[in-house]
C-alpha positions in Angstrom: 0.0 0.0 -0.1 1.0 3.3 -0.8 1.3 6.0 2.0 -1.9 7.9 0.2 -3.8 4.7 0.4 -2.8 4.1 4.0 -4.2 7.6 4.8 -7.6 7.0 3.5 -7.8 3.7 5.5 -6.7 6.0 8.1 -9.5 8.4 7.7 -12.1 5.1 7.5 -10.9 3.9 10.7 -11.2 7.3 12.5 -14.0 9.1 10.8 -16.4 6.3 9.3 -15.7 3.8 12.3 -15.1 6.3 15.0 -11.8 5.1 16.2 -10.3 7.0 18.6 -6.6 8.3 18.5 -5.5 6.3 21.6 -7.1 3.1 20.2 -6.0 3.8 16.6 -2.5 3.4 18.2 -3.3 0.1 20.0 -4.5 -1.2 16.5 -1.5 -0.4 15.0 0.4 -2.3 17.4 -1.4 -5.1 17.2 -2.2 -5.6 13.3 0.4 -3.5 11.5 -0.7 -0.8 9.0 -4.1 0.8 8.9 -5.1 -1.3 6.0 -4.1 -4.4 7.5 -6.7 -3.7 10.1 -9.5 -3.9 7.1 -8.1 -7.8 6.7 -8.6 -8.7 10.1 -11.9 -11.3 10.1 -14.5 -9.3 12.4 -14.5 -11.9 15.0 -11.0 -11.9 15.6 -11.4 -8.1 15.5 -14.6 -8.5 18.1 -12.5 -10.2 20.7 -9.9 -7.5 21.0 -10.6 -6.1 24.5 -10.7 -2.2 22.9 -12.8 -3.1 20.2 -16.1 -5.4 20.8 -18.5 -6.2 18.6 -20.3 -2.8 17.5 -17.2 -1.2 16.5 -15.5 -4.4 14.8 -18.6 -4.7 12.6 -18.6 -0.7 12.0 -14.9 -1.1 10.9 -15.7 -4.0 8.4 -18.4 -2.0 6.9 -16.2 1.4 7.0 -14.6 0.3 3.8 -17.8 0.5 1.9 -16.9 4.3 1.7 -13.2 4.2 0.3 -14.0 6.1 -3.0 -15.8 8.9 -1.2 -12.9 9.5 1.1 -10.4 9.1 -1.7 -12.1 12.0 -3.7 -12.7 13.8 -0.8 -8.7 13.7 -0.1 -7.7 14.6 -4.0 -10.6 17.6 -3.8 -8.3 18.6 -0.5 -4.6 18.2 -1.8 -6.6 20.9 -4.8 -7.4 23.3 -2.1 -3.9 23.2 -0.7 -5.0 21.4 2.4 -2.6 18.7 3.0 -2.6 15.6 5.2 0.3 14.2 7.2 0.1 10.6 8.8 1.3 9.3 12.0 3.2 6.8 10.0 5.5 9.4 8.1 8.7 10.4 9.2 8.0 14.1 9.4 5.1 13.9 11.6 6.1 16.4 14.5 7.9 15.0 17.4 6.1 16.8 19.9 3.0 15.5 19.0 4.1 11.6 18.3 5.3 11.9 22.1 1.6 12.4 22.8 -0.2 9.1 24.2 -3.2 9.8 22.0 -1.4 11.6 19.1 -3.4 12.4 16.0 -3.8 9.6 13.2 -3.8 12.5 10.7 -3.0 16.0 10.7 -4.6 18.5 8.0 -2.8 21.7 7.5 -2.1 24.7 5.3 1.2 26.2 5.4 4.7 25.0 6.3 5.0 22.3 9.3 7.4 24.0 11.6 10.8 22.3 12.7 10.8 20.1 15.3 13.5 22.2 17.0 12.0 25.7 16.5 11.2 27.5 20.1 7.5 27.9 20.6 5.4 28.7 23.5 1.4 28.6 23.9 -0.1 31.5 24.4 -3.8 31.0 26.2 -6.3 33.1 27.5 -10.2 33.3 27.4 -12.3 34.3 24.5 -14.0 37.3 26.3 -11.2 38.9 27.6 -10.9 42.9 29.0 -9.2 45.5 26.8 -6.5 45.9 29.3 -5.6 42.1 28.9 -6.3 42.2 25.0 -3.4 44.8 25.0 -1.2 42.3 26.8 -1.8 39.9 24.7 -0.7 41.8 21.7 2.5 43.1 23.3 3.7 39.8 24.6 2.7 37.8 21.2 4.9 40.5 19.8 7.9 40.4 22.5 7.8 36.4 22.2 8.0 36.8 18.2 10.9 39.2 18.1 12.7 36.9 20.5 12.5 34.3 18.1 9.7 32.6 19.4 6.9 30.7 17.9 3.5 31.6 19.0 0.7 28.7 19.2 -2.8 29.1 20.0 -5.9 27.0 20.0 -8.4 29.8 18.8 -8.8 32.7 16.0 -10.7 34.6 18.4 -10.6 36.5 21.8 -7.1 36.9 23.7 -5.2 34.7 21.6 -6.2 35.7 18.4 -4.5 39.2 19.7 -1.3 37.1 20.5 -1.3 35.4 17.1 -2.0 38.7 15.3 0.8 40.5 17.1 3.1 37.4 16.3 2.3 37.3 12.3 2.6 41.7 12.4 6.0 40.9 13.7 7.2 38.4 10.8 7.4 35.0 13.0 6.0 31.9 12.1 3.6 31.0 14.3 1.1 27.9 15.0 -2.7 28.0 15.0 -4.5 24.9 15.9 -8.3 24.6 14.9 -10.8 22.6 16.9 -13.0 21.9 13.5 -12.2 21.4 9.7 -10.5 24.0 7.5 -13.5 24.3 5.6 -16.4 24.2 8.5 -18.0 26.9 10.2 -15.3 29.3 10.8 -15.6 32.8 11.5 -14.6 35.5 9.4 -12.0 36.8 12.1 -10.8 33.1 12.0 -10.6 33.3 8.6 -8.9 36.3 8.1 -6.2 35.4 10.7 -5.8 31.9 9.3 -4.9 33.3 6.0 -2.1 35.3 7.4 -1.0 32.6 9.8 -0.4 30.2 6.7 1.6 32.3 4.8 4.8 32.0 7.0 3.3 29.4 9.6 0.9 26.7 9.8 -2.6 26.8 10.2 -3.2 22.8 12.0 -6.2 20.3 12.7 -6.6 17.0 13.5 -9.9 16.8 12.0 -10.6 17.0 8.1 -11.9 20.0 6.2 -15.9 19.3 6.8 -15.5 18.6 10.2 -17.9 21.0 11.9 -17.1 22.7 16.1 -18.2 20.9 18.5 -17.2 21.5 22.7 -15.8 18.1 22.5 -13.3 19.0 19.7 -12.6 22.5 21.1 -11.4 20.4 24.3 -9.4 17.6 22.6 -7.5 20.0 20.6 -6.2 21.5 23.4 -4.0 19.0 24.1 -2.4 19.7 20.8 -1.5 23.2 21.9 0.2 22.3 24.4 2.0 19.6 22.6 3.3 22.1 20.2 4.8 24.1 22.5 7.8 24.0 24.6 6.3 26.1 27.6 2.6 27.4 28.4 2.1 31.3 29.1 -1.5 32.3 30.4 -2.9 35.5 30.4 -5.0 35.6 33.4 -5.3 39.4 34.1 -9.1 39.3 32.9 -9.6 36.1 34.5 -9.6 32.2 33.7 -12.4 30.4 32.1 -13.0 26.6 32.3 -10.9 26.1 28.9 -7.8 27.6 30.5 -8.2 25.7 33.6 -8.3 22.5 31.5 -5.3 24.0 29.6 -3.3 23.9 32.9 -3.8 20.3 33.5 -2.7 19.1 30.1 0.4 21.3 30.7 0.7 19.8 34.0 0.0 16.3 32.3 2.7 16.8 29.5 5.3 18.5 31.9 5.4 21.7 30.2 6.5 25.0 32.3 3.4 27.2 32.8 4.0 30.9 33.5 1.0 32.9 34.2 0.7 36.7 33.7 -1.7 38.5 36.2 -0.8 41.6 37.9 -2.9 40.5 40.8 -0.6 39.1 43.7 -3.4 37.5 45.2 -4.8 35.6 42.5 -4.0 31.7 43.2 -3.2 29.2 40.8 -1.9 25.7 40.8 1.7 24.9 42.3 3.1 23.9 39.4 2.4 27.7 37.9 5.3 30.4 37.6 4.0 33.8 38.4 4.8 36.6 35.9 3.7 40.3 37.1 5.5 42.7 34.8 4.8 42.3 31.0 9.2 42.6 30.8 9.4 39.1 33.0 8.3 37.3 29.7 12.0 37.3 29.3 12.1 34.3 31.8 9.8 32.5 29.7 12.2 32.7 26.7 15.6 31.7 28.4 13.6 28.8 30.0 12.9 27.3 26.5 15.6 24.7 25.1 
């Protein structure tokens, strides 16, 4: 099988049959390439402890959609939406280290080099005006220090940090929680076009996949994974998604810096507080 064919079989497994990223890894270990999994008899696949009869039948039936997925894949490539498989050597090492790396990545732009310095900038979608200004200045300071800014939203505070990084001319990384051709806002589309000129617009979801709370939560693990450190701008508070990002960063062993002029604010013990914007140099100096 060619790698293009294996990508189609991967989509059949994950999108059509509903195999999760973690289970995908287990199936590769048990049976080999994605195409090999479709050669396993349903009774044998059903006996796998993480599969069962219902999913085994779904996998067996998924192959009926091969031509449809093949056609979509060709259409995506024509739109310069490229697909990278976990099986390929240039799959990002930072994502490969996850316990549940995306089986496929869909992207526009240029994939980052594995040795590129990067910081995830995190914050709420409904920030105060003051915190927007802080995000702009901190994003610009990171870019001017040669650091790529990683965010998981094309709106709110994270968009502000992305815009300033793009204006500063440094490649950045924007992780979508939906497909490239799904229900993006005008603001997200405009920012994405600018990001992909020098950086990468990335998603683990195929281009027609719509947004959902589950996808937004899942995509945050990629935002954290693609960065060497996490900078949370919390001067206008912390929302539920930001709190979840704290946990992801702790699980992945990433340094967590929190910018908040409020000295009385309480955060997890692993957090390194920043009070002055100039202290962003501490983040940069800590990168490998």
